[in-house]
C-alpha positions in Angstrom: 0.0 0.0 0.0 1.0 3.6 -0.6 -0.1 5.9 2.3 -0.4 9.7 2.5 -0.5 11.4 5.8 -1.6 15.1 5.8 -0.1 17.4 8.4 3.2 18.6 9.9 3.1 18.1 13.6 3.9 15.6 16.3 0.7 13.8 15.8 1.5 13.3 12.1 5.1 12.2 13.0 3.6 9.5 15.3 1.2 8.4 12.6 4.0 8.2 10.0 6.2 6.2 12.5 3.4 3.8 13.2 2.1 3.4 9.6 5.7 2.9 8.3 6.0 -0.2 10.6 3.1 -1.9 8.9 4.0 -4.9 6.7 1.1 -3.8 4.5 2.7 -0.5 3.6 5.4 -0.1 0.9 5.6 3.7 0.7 4.7 6.6 3.1 4.2 10.2 2.0 3.6 13.2 4.3 2.3 16.6 3.2 3.9 18.8 4.1 5.7 16.9 7.0 8.7 18.2 9.0 12.4 17.6 9.6 11.8 14.5 11.7 9.2 13.0 9.4 11.6 13.4 6.4 13.8 10.7 8.0 11.1 8.0 7.5 8.7 9.2 4.8 8.8 11.3 1.6 7.7 14.8 2.4 5.6 16.5 -0.2 5.6 20.3 -0.3 1.8 20.8 -0.2 0.3 22.5 2.8 -2.6 20.8 4.6 -5.0 23.6 3.6 -4.3 23.2 -0.1 -7.1 20.7 -0.6 -7.3 20.5 -4.3 -3.5 20.0 -4.7 -3.6 17.2 -2.2 -6.5 15.5 -4.1 -4.5 15.8 -7.3 -1.3 14.4 -5.7 -3.1 11.4 -4.2 -4.8 10.6 -7.5 -1.6 11.0 -9.5 0.5 9.0 -7.0 -2.1 6.2 -6.7 -2.4 6.6 -3.0 -4.3 3.6 -1.4 -5.0 5.4 1.9 -4.9 9.0 3.0 -5.0 9.9 6.7 -5.9 13.5 7.7 -4.2 14.6 10.9 -5.3 18.3 11.6 -8.8 19.5 12.1 -8.7 22.5 9.8 -8.7 20.5 6.5 -11.4 18.1 7.9 -13.7 21.0 8.7 -12.9 22.6 5.3 -14.1 19.5 3.5 -11.0 17.6 2.4 -12.7 14.2 3.0 -15.7 15.3 0.8 -13.2 16.1 -2.0 -11.3 12.8 -1.7 -14.4 10.7 -1.6 -15.8 12.6 -4.6 -12.6 11.6 -6.5 -13.0 8.0 -5.4 -9.9 8.1 -3.1 -9.9 6.1 0.2 -9.5 8.6 3.1 -9.7 8.3 6.9 -11.5 11.1 8.6 -15.0 12.6 8.9 -16.6 14.7 6.2 -17.2 18.4 6.7 -20.7 18.0 8.2 -19.7 15.7 11.1 -16.4 17.7 11.6 -18.5 20.6 12.8 -18.5 18.8 16.2 -15.1 20.5 16.6 -15.5 23.3 14.1 -18.3 24.9 16.1 -18.6 24.9 19.9 -22.2 26.0 19.4 -23.0 23.0 17.2 -21.2 20.7 19.6 -22.9 21.8 22.8 -26.3 21.9 21.1 -25.7 18.3 19.9 -24.7 17.2 23.4 -27.9 18.8 24.8 -30.2 17.2 22.2 -28.5 13.7 22.6 -28.6 13.8 26.4 -24.9 13.7 26.7 -23.8 14.7 30.3 -22.0 18.1 30.0 -21.6 21.4 31.8 -24.4 23.9 31.9 -23.9 26.5 29.1 -25.3 29.5 27.4 -24.8 30.5 23.7 -24.2 34.2 23.1 -24.3 36.0 19.8 -23.2 39.5 20.9 -20.7 40.9 23.4 -23.5 42.5 25.3 -25.4 39.3 25.6 -22.3 37.4 26.7 -21.4 40.0 29.4 -25.0 40.0 30.6 -24.8 36.3 31.0 -21.6 36.5 32.9 -23.0 39.3 35.2 -26.1 37.3 36.0 -24.1 34.1 36.7 -21.7 35.8 39.1 -24.5 37.7 40.8 -25.6 34.4 42.4 -22.5 32.3 42.2 -20.1 31.6 45.0 -17.0 33.9 45.1 -14.5 31.3 44.0 -16.7 30.0 41.1 -15.1 30.0 37.7 -16.6 30.3 34.2 -15.3 29.1 30.9 -15.5 31.4 27.8 -15.2 29.5 24.5 -14.9 31.0 21.0 -17.3 29.2 18.7 -14.8 28.3 15.9 -11.3 27.0 15.6 -8.5 28.8 17.5 -5.6 26.3 17.5 -6.5 25.2 21.1 -6.3 28.8 22.4 -9.9 29.9 22.1 -10.8 28.8 25.7 -10.4 31.0 28.7 -11.1 29.9 32.3 -12.3 33.1 34.1 -12.0 33.5 37.8 -14.2 36.6 38.0 -16.3 39.1 35.9 -13.2 41.0 34.7 -11.5 37.9 33.4 -14.6 36.9 31.5 -15.2 40.3 30.1 -11.6 40.5 28.9 -12.0 37.1 27.1 -15.3 38.2 25.5 -13.7 41.5 24.3 -10.7 39.6 22.8 -12.9 37.0 21.0 -15.8 39.2 19.9 -14.5 42.8 19.8 -10.8 42.5 19.0 -11.5 39.4 16.8 -8.1 37.8 17.7 -9.4 34.6 16.1 -11.4 36.2 13.3 -14.8 34.8 12.6 -14.3 32.1 15.2 -15.4 34.8 17.7 -18.7 35.5 15.9 -20.4 33.7 18.8 -19.2 32.4 22.2 -20.3 29.8 24.6 -20.3 30.7 28.3 -20.0 27.5 30.3 -19.8 26.5 33.9 -16.4 25.3 34.9 -16.3 21.6 35.8 -13.8 20.3 38.4 -12.2 16.9 38.7 -9.8 14.7 36.8 -9.7 15.4 33.1 -9.0 12.7 30.5 -8.9 12.3 26.7 -10.7 9.2 25.3 -10.2 8.8 21.6 -12.1 6.3 19.6 -12.3 5.0 16.0 -15.7 4.7 14.5 -17.3 3.8 11.1 -20.6 5.4 12.0 -21.8 2.2 13.7 -19.1 0.3 15.6 -16.8 2.1 18.1 -13.3 1.0 19.1 -11.9 3.1 22.0 -8.1 3.7 22.3 -6.3 3.8 25.6 -7.2 6.8 27.6 -4.7 9.6 28.1 -4.4 12.8 30.1 -3.4 16.0 28.4 -1.8 19.1 29.9 -3.2 22.2 28.3 -1.8 25.0 30.4 1.6 26.4 29.5 3.3 26.3 33.0 3.8 23.8 35.8 1.0 23.4 38.2 -1.6 24.1 35.5 -0.7 27.8 35.5 -0.5 30.1 32.5 -2.6 30.3 29.3 -4.1 27.5 27.4 -1.9 25.9 24.7 -2.3 23.2 22.0 -1.0 20.8 24.7 2.2 20.6 26.6 2.3 16.9 27.3 0.3 13.7 28.0 0.6 10.3 29.6 -1.1 7.0 29.1 -2.8 5.1 30.6 -4.6 7.1 33.2 -4.9 5.4 36.6 -8.1 7.2 37.6 -9.8 6.2 34.4 -11.1 2.7 35.0 -12.5 0.3 32.4 -15.9 1.2 33.7 -15.3 4.9 33.0 -14.1 4.1 29.5 -17.2 2.1 28.9 -19.5 4.8 30.3 -17.8 7.3 28.0 -18.4 5.1 25.0 -22.0 4.3 25.9 -23.1 7.7 27.2 -20.9 10.2 25.4 -19.3 8.9 22.2 -22.0 6.6 20.9 -24.9 9.1 21.5 -22.8 11.7 19.5 -22.2 9.3 16.6 -25.9 8.3 16.5 -27.1 11.9 16.7 -24.8 12.9 13.8 -26.1 9.8 11.8 -29.6 11.0 12.4 -28.7 14.3 10.8 -27.9 12.3 7.7 -24.1 12.7 7.9 -22.6 9.5 9.3 -19.4 10.0 11.3 -16.4 8.0 10.1 -13.0 8.5 11.5 -11.5 9.4 14.9 -13.7 11.0 17.5 -12.0 12.5 20.6 -14.0 13.0 23.8 -12.5 15.3 26.4 -14.1 14.3 29.7 -14.0 15.5 33.3 -14.6 13.0 36.2 -16.8 15.2 38.4 -18.5 14.3 41.7 -21.6 13.6 39.6 -19.8 11.3 37.2 -18.0 11.7 33.9 -19.1 14.7 31.8 -18.1 15.8 28.3 -16.0 19.0 28.0 -15.5 18.9 24.3 -15.3 16.8 21.1 -12.6 16.8 18.5 -13.0 15.4 15.0 -9.5 13.9 14.9 -6.8 12.3 17.0 -5.4 14.5 19.7 -2.0 16.2 19.9 0.0 15.3 22.0 -2.2 12.4 23.1 -1.5 10.5 19.9 2.3 10.7 20.7 1.6 8.9 24.0 -1.1 6.5 22.8 0.0 5.2 19.4 3.3 3.8 20.6 1.4 1.7 23.1 -0.6 0.0 20.3 1.1 -3.4 19.5 -1.3 -4.3 16.7 -1.1 -2.9 13.1 -2.9 0.4 12.7 -3.5 0.1 9.0 -6.2 -2.6 9.1 -8.0 -0.7 11.8 -8.2 2.4 9.7 -9.1 0.5 6.5 -12.0 -1.2 8.4 -13.5 2.2 8.9 -13.4 3.0 5.2 -14.9 -0.4 4.2 -17.4 -0.4 7.1 -16.1 -3.6 8.8 -15.0 -2.1 12.1 -17.1 -4.7 13.9 -14.5 -7.3 13.1 -11.5 -5.1 14.1 -9.2 -6.0 17.1 -6.6 -4.1 19.0 -3.7 -5.3 21.1 -2.0 -3.0 23.6 1.4 -3.0 25.3 1.7 -3.3 29.1 3.3 -0.5 31.0 3.0 3.3 30.4 4.1 6.2 28.3 4.8 9.8 29.1 5.1 12.5 26.4 6.7 15.9 27.2 6.5 18.8 24.7 9.4 21.2 24.2 8.1 24.6 23.0 9.5 27.8 21.6 10.2 30.8 23.8 7.1 32.6 25.0 4.7 30.0 23.6 1.7 30.3 23.3 1.5 34.1 23.7 4.4 34.7 21.2 2.4 32.8 18.6 -0.9 34.7 19.0 -2.6 35.7 15.7 -0.9 38.7 14.1 2.3 38.3 16.0 5.6 38.4 14.2 7.1 35.0 15.1 10.4 35.5 13.2 12.3 36.3 16.4 11.4 33.1 18.1 11.7 30.5 15.3 14.6 29.4 13.1 16.7 28.5 16.1 19.1 25.6 15.7 18.3 22.4 17.7 21.2 20.4 19.2 21.2 17.0 20.7 18.6 15.4 18.5 20.9 12.6 17.3 21.9 11.6 20.8 18.3 11.8 22.1 16.9 9.8 19.2 19.5 7.0 19.8 18.2 6.4 23.3 16.2 3.2 24.0 12.7 3.2 25.4 12.1 6.7 24.0 10.9 8.3 20.8 11.4 11.9 19.7 8.6 13.2 17.5 9.1 16.5 15.7 6.2 19.0 15.9 7.5 22.3 14.6 10.9 21.8 12.9 12.4 22.2 9.5 15.7 21.4 7.8 17.9 24.2 6.5 19.1 24.1 2.9 22.3 22.4 4.0 20.2 19.3 4.7 21.9 18.8 8.1 20.8 21.6 10.4 17.4 21.2 12.1 15.8 24.5 13.3 12.6 25.4 15.1 9.6 26.4 13.0 6.6 26.6 15.4 5.3 27.0 18.9 5.5 23.4 19.8 8.8 22.0 18.6 9.3 18.4 19.8 7.2 15.7 21.5 9.5 13.4 23.6 7.8 10.1 24.6 9.3 7.8 27.2 8.2 4.2 27.9 8.5 2.0 31.0 6.9 -0.6 33.1 5.1 2.2 35.0 4.5 5.9 34.8 7.5 6.7 37.0 10.0 4.9 34.8 8.3 6.3 31.6 8.5 9.9 33.0 12.1 9.4 33.9 13.0 8.3 30.4 11.1 11.1 28.8 12.7 13.8 31.0 16.1 12.1 30.7 15.8 12.3 26.9 14.5 15.9 26.7 17.4 17.0 28.7 19.7 16.0 25.9 18.0 18.5 23.5 18.6 22.2 23.5 17.6 25.3 21.5 17.5 28.9 22.5 14.4 29.8 24.6 13.3 26.1 24.9 10.6 25.6 27.5 8.7 22.6 28.8 6.6 21.5 31.8 8.4 19.6 34.5 5.3 18.0 36.0 3.8 15.8 33.2 2.2 12.8 34.9 3.0 14.2 38.4 -0.7 14.0 39.5 -0.9 10.3 38.6 2.4 9.6 40.4 1.2 11.3 43.5 
């Protein structure tokens, strides 16, 4: 088989690494890829948002399977174009992908399908949103927090946890008045803030059958102790001790399956990966959000734990035979730590000139990549024209995943490996998996 993977981040590097290990695969392409991916696949200089060029490449290159990594091309309709051209592709079409593309659509779907979630209010104007906040805080306890979510895509940064009126008003102004995320701020969702242990449960579905992957826990905040702004994700670990098999089954039965069925009832079957972000509250698991693809960095922690071949699993979604699919998982644990550029995520806000914080040479990659029980996935890297120098090219630069018989040994290997790597301004959290270890 000839396989094309679309995207350029750590998730895509993990997918390329896993797909390339399949005995069914003879050639792997990645568009556009990165410096690390270039070592195991042929990188194609086509950006993920250039949908028509990707369709043309897949057709001309006789690609047998295309896997779409990022959410933006899914929401833009890349699967619709591939299917219209008769090209096998893994991922949901644009209709179902709205479950991530619109918080308003997602929360409304949860409500109509009876999926347990936080109380929420949909607001179409800044005045309406601020009035909602004012009314909420007029009766709420002093330490109560609210969550303000931009409706559309915002690279994982369109969510603000507000501790008071002023925080909430500032988020509303940034999203709806200053338009920092453009049309994604046309509407906002004001939502009660759930408390408890958070987890990511990703599943593969063909619109009928559902195969859950191992649960992971993601770290969204930039700084240790869950301080600082929200990011695209600073690390993850797998499995999650507080997520029992019963909780996974509850999530499949009460959160993921109702969403798949509700979307099917709209006439747009969901086929691909569906990610449920859940919170284990005192009232039981509740859904925080849905994503229409595999998570990043969760994929970098979960996929290396999968012993069985990923390719037949993905192909069974395309041909509708997921009922017969099986998965086999490794024992032990994995911990993924993300190394990010200086000032991330603020230094990568829309409209910022990022030239001062990218293009920095990375040293120690060869030594780190040679270590056993550890994988170095590239997220935001590129090769200079000399073909030998790898430099930073994004906010999240590397995802370093360590493995071990337990979380303690896995974390030790991840941090031991990331300490071999350096670039100017490099930052990473020092507490990935710390809660589980405690």
